[in-house]
N, C-alpha and C positions, 0 to 999 in steps of 0.2 A: 954287574950294575954299579953305576957311579955312586959314590958316598955323598951325603949332604944334599941330594935334591929330591928325595922321596919323603912324602909325610909320615909322620909316625903312625905306626900301626899298634894301636894299643886297646886295652879294654875301655868299654864305654857303656853306660847304663841308657837304654832306651826306655822311657816312661810314657805309656799310652795315658792321656789324660782324659779320655771318655769312660774308660773302666778301671783305671789305676794299676793296669798290669805292668811290671817291668821286666826287662830282658837285659842279660849283660853279654854282650858279645864283642868281638874285636872289630874296630873300625877305624878309618883315618878320620872321622868326624871329631871335632873338639867343641866344648863349650866352658863357660865361665862358672856355670852353676855345677855343683858337686852334690853327691849322695854317699852315704855310708852304706855299703852293701852288706850283705849277711856274713860274710866272711871276715869283716872289720876293716876292710880297706875302703879308702874313698876314692871314687871314680868320678869322672865329668858325666853329667846327665843331660840328655837331649830329649824334649818333649814332642810326642807326635800326636796328632789329632786322631789318626786312625791306624790300627796295627792288625796283625791277624788274630789277636784277641778280641776285637771288637768289629772287625769288617764282617758283613752280612755273609759274605760268600764263605768264609772260613767258619763262621758259627753257626750257619744255617738258619739263623732268625731273619725274617724279612721285617724291615721297618718301613713304614709309609712316610714319604717325605711330605707331608701336610699337603697332600693334593686337595684336600677338602678347603684348605685355606687359600689356595691359589685360585680355586673355582669361584670362590665368593670374591676375592679380590678382583678377578676378571668381570663377574657380574656386575659387581659395584662400580667398576670403572666403564664398562661399556653397556650395561643393562642386559635384560634377558632377550632372547630372540623373539619370543611371543610379543612382548610389548613393542617392539620394532616393526614387526609385521602388521600389527593392528594400526599402527600411525602411518604406515604406507598406503593403506586403502582410501 
């Protein structure tokens, strides 16, 4: 391999912002934010919205994505079907 063309492959901490879980793995990702890990060393930290610690597929928990809110918003915007059918007659 050529020297000087590859990104640095070093330890980085990934932090799941939805549940607070942290993972220290090697990666080529970089960040200006840092965190002190359990071993006392400082590592760059990258914030994630979803990881294996919070994703429903891995945790087995089903979360509803506020379908009720979507239905209410739709009915508010377009009205209910029964009201529309009575107006058409």
